C-alpha positions in Angstrom: -26.6 -22.3 -16.7 -28.4 -20.2 -14.2 -30.3 -21.6 -11.2 -33.7 -21.1 -12.8 -32.7 -23.1 -15.9 -31.3 -25.8 -13.8 -34.5 -25.9 -11.7 -36.5 -26.3 -15.0 -34.3 -29.2 -16.2 -34.7 -31.0 -12.9 -38.4 -30.4 -13.0 -38.7 -31.9 -16.4 -36.6 -34.8 -15.4 -39.1 -35.4 -12.6 -41.9 -35.5 -15.1 -40.0 -37.9 -17.3 -39.3 -40.1 -14.2 -43.0 -40.2 -13.5 -43.7 -41.4 -17.0 -41.0 -44.0 -16.9 -41.9 -45.4 -13.5 -45.6 -45.4 -14.3 -45.4 -47.0 -17.7 -42.5 -49.5 -16.9 -43.0 -52.9 -15.5 -45.3 -53.2 -12.5 -43.9 -53.5 -9.0 -44.1 -56.9 -7.3 -47.5 -57.7 -5.9 -46.2 -58.1 -2.4 -45.6 -54.4 -1.9 -49.2 -53.7 -0.9 -51.8 -51.3 -2.4 -51.5 -48.7 0.3 -47.8 -48.3 -0.3 -48.5 -47.7 -4.0 -51.0 -44.9 -3.2 -48.5 -43.3 -0.8 -45.8 -43.4 -3.6 -48.3 -41.7 -5.9 -49.2 -39.1 -3.3 -45.5 -38.4 -2.4 -44.3 -38.3 -6.1 -47.0 -35.8 -7.2 -46.6 -33.7 -4.1 -42.8 -33.5 -4.8 -43.6 -32.5 -8.5 -46.1 -29.8 -7.5 -43.8 -28.5 -4.8 -40.9 -28.3 -7.2 -42.8 -26.6 -9.9 -44.4 -24.4 -7.3 -41.0 -22.9 -6.7 -40.8 -21.7 -10.3 -44.4 -20.4 -10.7 -45.2 -18.5 -7.6 -48.5 -16.7 -8.1 -51.8 -18.4 -7.4 -53.0 -18.5 -11.1 -49.7 -20.0 -12.2 -49.8 -22.7 -9.5 -53.4 -23.6 -10.4 -52.3 -24.1 -14.0 -49.3 -26.2 -12.9 -51.6 -28.3 -10.7 -54.1 -28.8 -13.5 -51.4 -29.9 -15.9 -50.1 -32.4 -13.3 -53.6 -33.7 -12.7 -53.9 -34.1 -16.5 -50.5 -35.8 -16.6 -51.7 -38.3 -14.0 -55.0 -39.0 -15.9 -53.1 -39.5 -19.2 -50.6 -41.9 -17.5 -53.4 -44.0 -16.1 -55.0 -44.1 -19.5 -51.7 -45.2 -21.1 -51.3 -47.8 -18.4 -54.4 -49.4 -19.8 -52.7 -49.8 -23.1 -49.7 -51.7 -21.6 -49.7 -55.4 -21.1 -48.4 -55.2 -17.5 -50.4 -52.3 -16.0 -54.0 -51.5 -15.3 -55.5 -48.0 -14.9 -56.7 -47.2 -11.4 -58.9 -44.2 -10.5 -57.5 -44.4 -6.9 -54.1 -43.6 -8.3 -55.6 -40.4 -9.9 -57.1 -39.5 -6.5 -53.7 -40.2 -4.7 -52.0 -38.0 -7.4 -54.5 -35.2 -7.0 -54.2 -35.3 -3.2 -50.4 -35.1 -3.5 -50.7 -32.1 -5.9 -52.9 -30.3 -3.4 -50.4 -31.1 -0.6 -47.4 -30.0 -2.7 -49.2 -26.8 -3.6 -50.0 -26.1 0.0 -46.4 -26.7 1.1 -45.2 -24.5 -1.7 -47.5 -21.7 -0.6 -46.6 -22.1 3.1 -42.9 -22.4 2.8 -40.0 -20.2 1.8 -39.3 -20.3 -2.0 -36.3 -22.5 -2.4 -35.5 -21.3 -5.8 -35.3 -17.7 -4.6 -33.1 -18.7 -1.7 -30.8 -20.6 -3.9 -30.6 -17.7 -6.4 -29.9 -15.3 -3.5 -27.0 -17.4 -2.2 -25.5 -18.6 -5.5 -22.2 -17.2 -6.4 -22.6 -14.3 -8.8 -21.1 -14.7 -12.3 -21.1 -10.9 -12.8 -17.8 -9.3 -13.8 -16.4 -12.3 -15.6 
């Protein structure tokens, strides 16, 4: 498996983790609302940053960001169908803010996928 394929697998595992954690049992009430919003922001920032390493031009990153925003909206809608969760527009705002931050960091930083590919042992000649 090459590094790009591995990066894709981990990215999809991140999407699955977002679904599982968002649709599973709610966290205890004592954690506080602000912590919840920070978790949303950080989680979606990490997803956008990760996927931003795979898709590097502006148009591709805009499409990834739009897909992640849509994912967050769909998850909030699905939470309304569960007995233990309620949809929250503030979560969508926190998700979107995280996506913007993750996209900005992906734009401003070195591409980790390219760095890993450059330094990975070559399998040529085997």
